[in-house]
C-alpha positions in Angstrom: 93.4 26.6 34.0 94.2 29.7 32.0 91.9 31.0 29.2 92.1 33.7 26.5 88.5 34.8 26.9 85.9 33.0 28.9 85.4 29.2 28.5 82.7 28.5 26.0 80.7 26.6 28.5 79.9 26.8 32.2 80.3 23.0 32.3 83.8 22.3 33.7 83.8 18.9 32.0 84.5 20.6 28.7 87.1 23.1 29.8 90.1 20.7 29.2 89.4 20.9 25.4 87.9 24.4 25.2 89.1 26.5 22.3 90.0 29.4 24.6 92.1 27.2 26.9 95.7 28.4 26.9 97.1 26.0 29.4 96.9 24.1 32.7 99.1 24.1 35.7 98.7 20.8 37.4 99.6 20.1 41.1 100.1 16.8 42.8 98.4 17.0 46.2 96.6 14.9 48.8 93.0 13.8 48.4 90.3 13.4 50.9 91.2 9.7 51.2 94.3 10.6 53.2 92.7 13.1 55.5 91.5 12.3 59.0 88.1 13.3 60.5 89.4 16.8 61.3 90.6 17.4 57.8 94.3 17.1 58.7 96.6 15.0 56.5 97.5 11.5 57.7 100.7 11.9 55.7 103.5 13.0 58.0 105.6 14.3 55.1 102.7 16.3 53.8 102.2 18.0 57.2 105.9 19.0 57.2 105.4 20.7 53.8 102.7 23.2 54.9 104.7 26.2 53.6 105.4 24.7 50.3 105.1 27.2 47.4 104.1 25.8 44.0 104.8 27.7 40.8 103.9 27.1 37.2 104.0 28.8 33.9 101.5 28.9 31.0 103.0 30.3 27.8 100.6 32.7 26.2 102.4 33.3 22.9 100.5 30.7 20.8 97.1 31.9 22.0 98.2 35.5 21.3 99.3 34.5 17.8 95.8 33.1 17.2 94.5 36.4 18.3 96.6 38.1 15.7 95.3 35.8 13.0 91.8 36.5 14.2 92.4 40.2 14.0 91.7 40.6 17.8 95.1 42.3 18.1 97.5 43.5 15.4 100.9 42.8 17.0 102.5 41.1 20.0 103.8 44.4 21.4 102.9 45.2 25.1 100.9 48.2 23.9 98.5 45.8 22.2 98.8 42.7 24.3 98.4 44.2 27.8 95.0 45.8 27.2 93.9 42.7 25.3 94.8 40.3 28.2 93.5 42.7 30.8 90.1 42.3 29.2 90.3 38.6 28.1 92.6 36.6 30.5 90.5 34.3 32.7 91.5 31.6 35.1 89.7 28.8 36.8 90.6 26.4 39.6 89.4 22.8 39.1 90.1 19.9 41.3 91.1 16.5 40.1 87.5 15.3 40.5 86.1 18.2 38.5 85.1 20.3 41.5 85.4 24.0 40.6 86.8 26.4 43.2 86.4 30.1 43.2 89.9 31.7 42.9 89.1 33.8 46.1 88.7 30.4 47.9 92.3 29.6 47.1 94.0 32.2 49.4 97.5 31.8 48.2 96.7 31.8 44.4 98.5 34.6 42.6 98.5 34.9 38.9 101.0 37.2 37.2 101.8 37.9 33.6 105.5 38.3 32.5 106.9 39.0 29.1 110.4 38.3 27.7 111.7 39.8 24.4 112.5 37.1 21.9 114.3 37.5 18.5 115.3 35.0 15.9 119.1 34.5 15.8 121.2 34.2 12.7 121.0 30.4 13.1 117.2 30.5 13.0 116.8 29.7 16.7 115.0 31.8 19.2 117.2 34.1 21.4 115.6 35.1 24.7 116.4 38.3 26.5 117.7 37.9 30.1 115.3 40.6 31.3 111.6 40.0 31.9 108.8 42.5 32.5 105.9 41.9 34.9 102.6 43.2 33.7 100.9 43.4 37.1 98.0 45.5 35.9 96.7 42.6 33.8 95.5 40.6 36.8 95.6 43.1 39.7 92.2 43.6 41.3 90.8 40.2 40.2 90.5 37.2 42.5 93.8 35.3 42.4 95.4 38.2 40.6 98.9 39.6 41.3 99.2 41.5 44.5 95.6 40.9 45.6 
């Protein structure tokens, strides 16, 4: 779960509808119901996929536009957005049953922020640049942050 600012409550039951929630990356995974006494999966296919990498994306643009409207930032330029996100971007890990896990307890978690330049074409549609920029300083040094 990605937030622009902290969740307004410590109660994870309300995080799904929190005003600061930007988006969620959902993952289909096994539950305790399919684990044996040692904690290993009873699912043979699951055991074969131990090195599986899961990726997801949470677009930040709409939340950042809300920040422009709220006068928290003036523009969507990296010079304004990077420091804003460095101070305000938060993420939480919540299991399907509502259990909250500390990001440092999810050893392979790595959150990175990328940007892509977008312009409006003559036809009124968005035109995305082929180049992206990683803003590794936004999450670096935080549990689950890029390069930690």
